[in-house]
N, C-alpha and C positions, 0 to 999 in steps of 0.2 A: 812840804812836810815829809820827813823821812819815815821809814817804816817803824823804827824803834820809838820815835816820838808819838806816832799814831797809836801804837800798841799801849804806850804808857798812859795816854789819855783814856783809852778804852778801859784798861784795868782799873784806873782811878775811879772812873764812872761806875763800874760794876761794884767796886769795893765800897763806894760811898752809900749804897743802898742795898745791902744784901738781904734785908728782910722786907718783903713786899708789904707787910702790914704797916710799916713805918716809912715806906718810900714816898718821896714827893710826887711820884707818878700817880698815886691814888688820890682821888678827888673827893674826899669827905663824903662817902656814900651814906645814905640813910636806909637802914634795913629793917625787915620785919622778921623776927626770929620765932621759931616754933620748937616742938619737941625734937629730940635727936632723930635723924633720918627723914624728917619732913623737909619740904621745899622751903627755901628762904629767898625772899625777894630783896634785891639790893638796887636802889635807884640813885643815880647821880644826874643832876641837871645843871648845865652851864649856859651862860649867855654868850652870843656871838656878835661880831661886827660892832661892838660897843652899843648895841641896840637891845634893850631888854625884851623886845617883842620876839626876837629870834632865839629859839631855845634848842639845845641839843640834849636829849635825854638818853642815858645809858641805863638800861634796865636788865640786870642779871637775874634771871628768874629761876635758875637752878644752880645753887652753889655746891650741890652734892656732886656735880660733874666738873672737875677741874683738869681732866687729863684726856678725855676722849674728844679730840678736836673735830671729828667728823659729825659730832652731835651738837647742834646749835643750843646754846644756853643763854643767849643774850639778844635783846632787841635794841637797836639804835634808831632813835626817831629824831628827825630834824623838822622843826615846825616854826610857824609864825603866828603870833597871837594878834588877831584883829579885835575890834571892839566887841563884836557879837559872835565870833567864831574863831576856830583854829584851822589854819591851812597846813596840811601835812605835805612836805616836799618829798620825803622818802621815809621808809621804815625798813631797815635792813636787819636780817637775821644773821647773827654772828656767833662764833665761839670766842669766849674770853676766859682765860685762866683766872684773871682778877679784873675787877671793874675799874680799870685805870685809864685816865685821859691825860695826854701830854701835848705840848705844842712846840714844833720845830719846823723850820723851812726845809723842804726837800726838792722843790722845783726851782730853787735859786731865784725867786722873785722878790726876796727880802720880806716876805709875809709868812708868818708862822702858820703851818698847816696843823691839822688835827690828827693825833696819833691815838688809836685805841689799842690798849694792851691785848695781845693775842696769846702768846705762849712763851714759856722759857724752859729750856732743857736743864739737865743736871749740871751743865758747865756754864750756866748763866748766858745761854744763847737767846737773848730776848728778841722777840718779834712783835710786829705791830700791824694792825690795819691802818691804812693811810687815807685820809680825806684831804684833798687840796682845798685851800681857802681862796675863793674868788670874791674879793671885796667889792668889785665893781657891780657884779650881778647878785651879790649876797647869796652865794651858792657854795655847796660843798660837793666835790667830785672825788669819787672813790678811785683809787689806783689799784687795779686788779693785779694780784701776784706779789704785791709789796710785802704781804704777811709771810712770804717765804724767805725773806732776807734777814738772817740773824745779825744783830748788832749793827744796824745801818748808820753810817755817818756821811754827811755831805761836806765835800770840800768846795767852798764857795768860789775859790779861785779857778779851779779846773772844771767846776760843775760836774763832778763825778761823785757818785754815791759808792762808797766802799762798804762791803759786807764781809764780816769775818766770822766764820763758824769756828768756835773754840772747841778743840777736842785734843786727843793725843797728839795729832798734827793739825795745825791751823789751816783753814782753807779761805782764800781771798776771792771775792767776786766783785765785778765793777759794773755799775748801772747808771742810767740817766733817765730822767722823766722828760719826754719830748714835748713839743708845743701842742700836741693833741692829747696830752695827759696820759700817755702810755709809758709803761716801764720798759726800757730798752736794755737788753744785755749787751754790754760793750765788748765782751770777750776778754781774753788775756787773763782769765782766772788761773790761779795756781795753788799748789799745795806747798806750804812753807818748808823751805830747806834751811835748817838752823845754821848751815855752813855757808849760806849765801845771803848776805845782808843787802844785796842790790836788787832782789826780785821785785819789790814793791815799786821802786823808782823806775825800773825798766818797763814794767807793765804800764805805768802812768805815761811814760814817754811814748810808748807804742800807741796808746789810745789817742793821745793828743796829736801825734804825727798824722793820723788818719784825717784830722780836721784841717790840715794845712793845704 
């Protein structure tokens, strides 16, 4: 996949959902509203692993904070409902600009992982918290640092995650999630030169060459 085709896919994706209120990323939240300036609670719950007893709940408890990422405004809870009790596997405190949940494979195991919307800048640089889906153990594994990657896309052929920060000049970075579920920086990042259409292909070749 060449650089121009990759950018075309990215911009089509961004253009398809410019308004977060109507984006397919948002998972039908049920909210509680109050007077202007008061805290509003927004809850979204989904079922995992095709088993209704496994629940993932995204609870955005402060919609008045959509820009200060250092202040947590959301709690993500993964649990299992037994007959007489609920087992909590984890409860993570996060920042989410919007209460969005999406599903895409990023460790190239052909199983869709859980993406929790994190933040987007003025240039549609969308970022996400990532939780890998382990269907065998019915577990979710958070990938630390993934939320720093704008517009991440996995190439399943090369097993390379490309991140593009859109600005006056576009910045490319390349990553992979290893067998220990860690995010690895593959190097060869570059600032786009509009006069050189071979930068992307060269970077991919250099990364793949290291594996030979």
